[in-house]
N, C-alpha and C positions, 0 to 999 in steps of 0.2 A: 566660580567661572570666571573667564579670562575676563583683563579690564585689558583696553588699546588707549595708553595715554604716553605719551611724551616718548612716540616714535617707538615705543615697545607694547608687545603682548605681556601680561603679568598675569600670577595666578601664584596666589594663596593655598598651601593643602596643610594641614592637620592630622597627625597619627597618634598611635595610643602610646609612642613611644619611639626611640630614637632608634631600635630594628627594626622598625616597621618605617621610618620615615628613610633609613639608608637604604632599604630591600627597595622601596621606591627609588628612588635615587639610583640604584643599580640599575634596576628595569631600563629607566630614561636615558641612562646611559649607552643602554643598547639601541634604544632608539634614535636617538641623535649621533651615534659612530653611523650606523644603516642609511641615515637622511644629508649623513656630512653636514651637518647645522646642528651647533652648540649652545645649549642655555648657558644664560648667566646661572648661578644655584647661590643662594643662599640657604641657610642650615643650623639652627638653634635646635638641640633637643628631637623632639615631634614634629616641627614646624618646619616645612621646606617652602621656599618664593622661589618660580620659575619666572625669568624674566626670557621674552626672544625679541630678536630685530635680527637682520641682514647684512651682516659687517659691508658686504661685497657690493649691497644696492646702495651703499650709504647709511645705513644704519637705523633702516625704516622697516613696517612693518609690511611682508610680503606675503604671498599664500605659499611659499616655503615656510616661513611662521605657523600660519594659519595650520596647514597640514601637520607641521610639529606636535602642535596643539590638539588636534585632537587626535591624533596618535595615543598623545599622552593623557588625552583625558580615558579613553578607553584602557588605562591602568586602574582607574580609581572607581570603576563603575559595576 
């Protein structure tokens, strides 16, 4: 689940291996580019952490972040 802390929406994901994690990140990249809204990404092997905030709004969480988070959630359901 996404948590809102320090003006960011953050969620951790865990996959079976690096290839699955990277495939997920490729899908996230497509969604982010279409939304013109790009997350902070941290990836080590099969673990991915995404953080979202809207830089144009002063680095706070906005509906733009919540909408992208909902789209990302659909990738893992």
